[in-house]
C-alpha positions in Angstrom: -39.2 -113.0 -204.6 -39.7 -111.2 -201.4 -42.8 -111.6 -199.4 -44.3 -108.7 -197.5 -44.5 -109.5 -193.9 -47.4 -108.5 -191.7 -51.0 -108.7 -192.5 -53.1 -106.2 -194.3 -55.9 -104.4 -192.4 -59.5 -105.2 -193.1 -60.9 -104.1 -196.5 -63.5 -101.9 -194.9 -63.2 -100.1 -191.6 -64.9 -102.3 -189.0 -66.3 -99.3 -187.2 -68.0 -98.1 -190.4 -69.3 -101.5 -191.2 -70.7 -102.1 -187.7 -72.3 -98.7 -187.6 -73.8 -99.1 -191.1 -75.2 -102.6 -190.3 -76.5 -101.3 -186.9 -78.3 -98.4 -188.6 -79.8 -100.7 -191.2 -81.1 -103.1 -188.4 -82.5 -100.3 -186.2 -84.3 -98.6 -189.1 -85.6 -101.9 -190.4 -87.0 -102.6 -187.0 -88.7 -99.2 -186.8 -90.1 -99.4 -190.4 -91.4 -102.9 -189.8 -92.8 -102.7 -186.2 -93.3 -99.0 -185.2 -96.4 -97.2 -186.6 -95.5 -94.0 -188.3 -92.3 -95.1 -190.0 -92.7 -95.8 -193.7 -90.4 -96.5 -196.6 -91.9 -97.2 -200.0 -89.4 -99.8 -201.0 -86.2 -101.6 -200.1 -84.0 -99.2 -202.2 -85.4 -96.2 -200.3 -84.8 -97.9 -197.0 -81.1 -98.8 -197.8 -80.4 -95.2 -199.1 -81.8 -93.7 -195.9 -79.8 -96.0 -193.7 -76.6 -95.6 -195.6 -77.1 -91.8 -195.8 -77.6 -91.5 -192.1 -74.5 -93.6 -191.3 -72.2 -92.0 -193.8 -73.2 -88.4 -192.9 -72.7 -89.0 -189.2 -69.2 -90.5 -189.6 -67.4 -87.3 -190.6 -69.6 -85.2 -188.2 -68.9 -87.3 -185.1 -65.3 -86.2 -184.4 -66.2 -82.6 -185.0 -69.2 -82.8 -182.6 -67.1 -84.7 -180.0 -64.4 -82.1 -180.2 -66.9 -79.2 -179.8 -68.6 -80.8 -176.8 -65.5 -82.3 -175.2 -65.7 -80.2 -172.1 -69.4 -81.1 -171.6 -69.1 -84.8 -172.4 -69.6 -86.1 -168.8 -72.7 -83.9 -168.5 -74.2 -84.5 -172.0 -73.5 -88.2 -172.3 -74.0 -88.3 -176.1 -76.9 -85.9 -176.4 -75.2 -84.0 -179.3 -75.1 -87.2 -181.3 -78.7 -87.9 -180.5 -79.6 -84.4 -181.8 -77.6 -84.9 -185.0 -79.4 -88.2 -185.7 -82.7 -86.5 -184.9 -82.0 -83.7 -187.4 -80.8 -86.2 -190.1 -84.0 -88.3 -189.7 -86.1 -85.1 -189.8 -84.3 -83.9 -193.0 -84.5 -87.3 -194.7 -88.2 -87.7 -193.9 -89.1 -84.2 -195.2 -86.8 -84.0 -198.3 -86.4 -87.6 -199.4 -89.5 -88.9 -201.3 -90.6 -92.3 -200.1 -89.5 -92.0 -196.5 -91.9 -90.6 -194.0 -92.1 -90.4 -190.2 -95.5 -89.4 -188.8 -96.1 -88.8 -185.1 -94.1 -87.0 -182.5 -92.4 -89.8 -180.5 -91.2 -92.0 -183.3 -88.3 -89.7 -184.4 -86.7 -89.2 -181.0 -87.1 -92.9 -180.2 -85.4 -93.9 -183.5 -82.7 -91.2 -183.0 -81.9 -92.6 -179.6 -81.7 -96.1 -180.9 -79.4 -95.2 -183.8 -77.2 -93.0 -181.6 -77.0 -95.9 -179.1 -76.0 -98.3 -181.9 -73.3 -96.0 -183.2 -71.8 -95.5 -179.7 -71.9 -99.2 -179.0 -70.4 -100.0 -182.4 -67.5 -97.6 -181.9 -66.7 -99.0 -178.4 -67.1 -102.6 -179.6 -64.8 -102.2 -182.6 -62.3 -100.2 -180.6 -62.1 -102.9 -177.9 -61.9 -105.8 -180.4 -59.1 -104.2 -182.5 -57.2 -102.8 -179.6 -56.9 -106.3 -178.0 -55.3 -107.8 -181.2 
């Protein structure tokens, strides 16, 4: 019997898990405490949060590559715009999730984009130091 040396990696990508959890927390906060954010039930809320997190993950490297030259100037504005567009699309085309008012969507987009940037930096620094 031979044992395989080394340890296996985590079952789920820590960056994905942190971003997903962060998106759920941010949207839960907005739905609970910010007027104008509405989700009919828990299932709708979870689907929206997972949808936003999972759609942004494959788009992020592409957006970063396209805006690489302008990164020092834009400081994450393209990711904010992607989150804004996703929230807009989900609120208009997914029954049971609505955002009314002008300032709620940009504020939520900023919060979700911040959480995603922080999650990536946090998981990168934690797993790089191991």
